[in-house]
C-alpha positions, 0 to 999 in steps of 0.5 A: 902645527904651531901655536901662536902666543899674542900678548896684550901689546901697549896700548898707551903711553904709562898703561900698565894693565888694561880690562878685558870688557868683551871677547868676541872669541871662545876656545874652539873659535877658528878666527881669520886674520882681523878678526875681532877677537876681545874688547880692552879698557884702560883707565883712558880708553877702549880698544878693539884688538883683532887676531894677528894671524889666523887660526884656533883659539885654545887659550884665553886670558881670563874671564870679562872682567879679568885685569891682565898686564900688558905684555901678558897673555891675550890669547893664544892661537894653533896655526895650520903648518908653520908660521913664517915669523919673517912676515910678523913685521915688526911685532916683538920689537914694537912691543915693549923688551921684557925688564929685569922684574919681566924676567922673573916670570919664567913661563911667560912666552914673548907676543907672536913668538911662534912653538913649533910642536915638532921641534925640541922645545929647546931651540927657543929661548925663553926665560925659562932657559936663560943663556949662560953668561959665557954664551954670546947672546949674539949667537944664540939660535933663537927663531926671533933673529929674523925680527929684531931688527925691524925691515924698513918698508916704502909703504906701511903694511893695511887693507884698504879700508884702513887706509880710506880711515885715515886718510879721511881722519888726516892721519899719516899712516907711518906714524901709527904703530902696528902691533902684527903684520900690517896697521889694522883698525885698533892700530889706528884706535889706540893711535887717534887715542894716545896719538894728541900727546904724538901732535896729532891732530885731526883734520877741522881741531880747535888749536890750543891755546896757552893759559893766560892770567888776567889781573881782575881790576878796574871795572870787572873787580867793581862787578866781580865785589857788587856780585858776590856782594849781592848773592852774599847777602840777598837771600834770592828767589825767582819767578818766571811766568809767560806771556803772549807778546803777540798784541804788544808786537803787533802794536809796536808794527803799528807804532814803526809803521807810522813813526816818521822821523822818530827812532824805531821802537824795540820792546824796550820802551814799551816793555818799560810802560809796561813795568811803570804802570805795573808798580803803582800797587806793588810798591815793596819792588821800587824799593832800595834794602839798607840792611846795617840801618833795618830800613827798607825805602819805597821811592816816590820815583822809578829811575829804573836801571838798565844792565848794559854790555860794555866792552869794560863789561857789565854797566846800568846806567839809569833811566831817571822818572822812567813813570815819566815818560813817553815810549817815544821819550823812553826810547830815545832816553834809552839808546842815549845813555846805553851809547854813553856807557859804552862809549865811557862818556857816562856821568857818574849821576848816570852810573847811580842812584837805581831804584829798580833795575831791567836785565835783557840780553835782547835778540839772545834772550834764552828760555829762563834766567835767573838775575842778580839783584842789583843792591840794594835794590830788591828785584830785578826783572828780565824778560827773556825771548820771544818766540813763536810757539802754539798755543791753544786758545778756545780748544784751537790751536794758534800760532802766538810770540810766546816770552817767558819773564823772569823777576828776581826778589830779595825774599827778606823784603819782598814776599813771593806771593807779591812777586808773582802778582807783580808778575801778574800785573805786569802781563795783563799790560803786555798781553793787553797793550792799549791799557799802556796809553790809558789813564 
């Protein structure tokens, strides 16, 4: 009958201790080799520990929640007969060799060391019986001599399950550090948790890019300044409501089917027509605020800024006198201004002087947005994605094309009631699109 001490192995670079988070065995249990015995957690990962030998558990390192040092005893196992130490491949060699500070731990037995109750324990060198300085360490009798130099093997030892898992993960088992006779799942877990620092990358992983410093200049710096000024100076509030776009989408389909040589309509021209009609009763939204002078200017004409994404960043070309244009004229001007902004041919006049801004992500959409106001304007409107969803009408479920519409306002000069009332008026025009063509 022999006793086997299984010390907590080095389960990660730079790890000095680990917490016992769960025992899967108790004293008196009989375990087989590779049975799971404990889960230990470092500051980086939780690792499953498996029994390196078969036998009876006669000692545990502590209770769940206890912190134990790397290299200290985890479990003590009573083994039937004598353990062939030569077959404990690379166990002691793979564990950290005790340094000078470890010499003070006189009662620590090196991991994996077998204590044969039938032998004189004095034959086993430990820190409790140090060799004399005059003795040649190489001649000292020890059961570890046979494993002091690990035997080279053409192929790492592992169960078929471990080999299959490693193959699926793209891991070369020859690079995995075994804590016993052969590689176990816990060894593979430890390698996966800490192997990234050794160059391991799972199959299909995205290649890491180098850090890059980009100087914020030109258009990007201007955008940054404008956004910061807006959020710093304007007390924003946002309001979102759901709009049934089914009727206006059906109308758009009919208009496109009969457009002749004209460009195909998107939803934006119809949206802008509705915005302009609803603004007639809400002049406080088509306004700019000079907070330094203390004046709000309510504009008679709607010069609608259209937030446009370009290769240089966000630009806002201005659709002037939008209230005077029909939907086909709006469609043509929207296309022209967007192209000018993207190719850099937009003039200064075409990029300034807006009184209200419309921002749309188009097909990217989104459930809701809280857009940032284009200072010195006092409001910005953001339609979101149109999605077909079920809607209850007169007690029956119907498939309808629904869209959330967002508006952000400057709370210094626009009250929440006015913003909500305007969205309701806009909603009425969008849900009853025939009104867009009425005087």
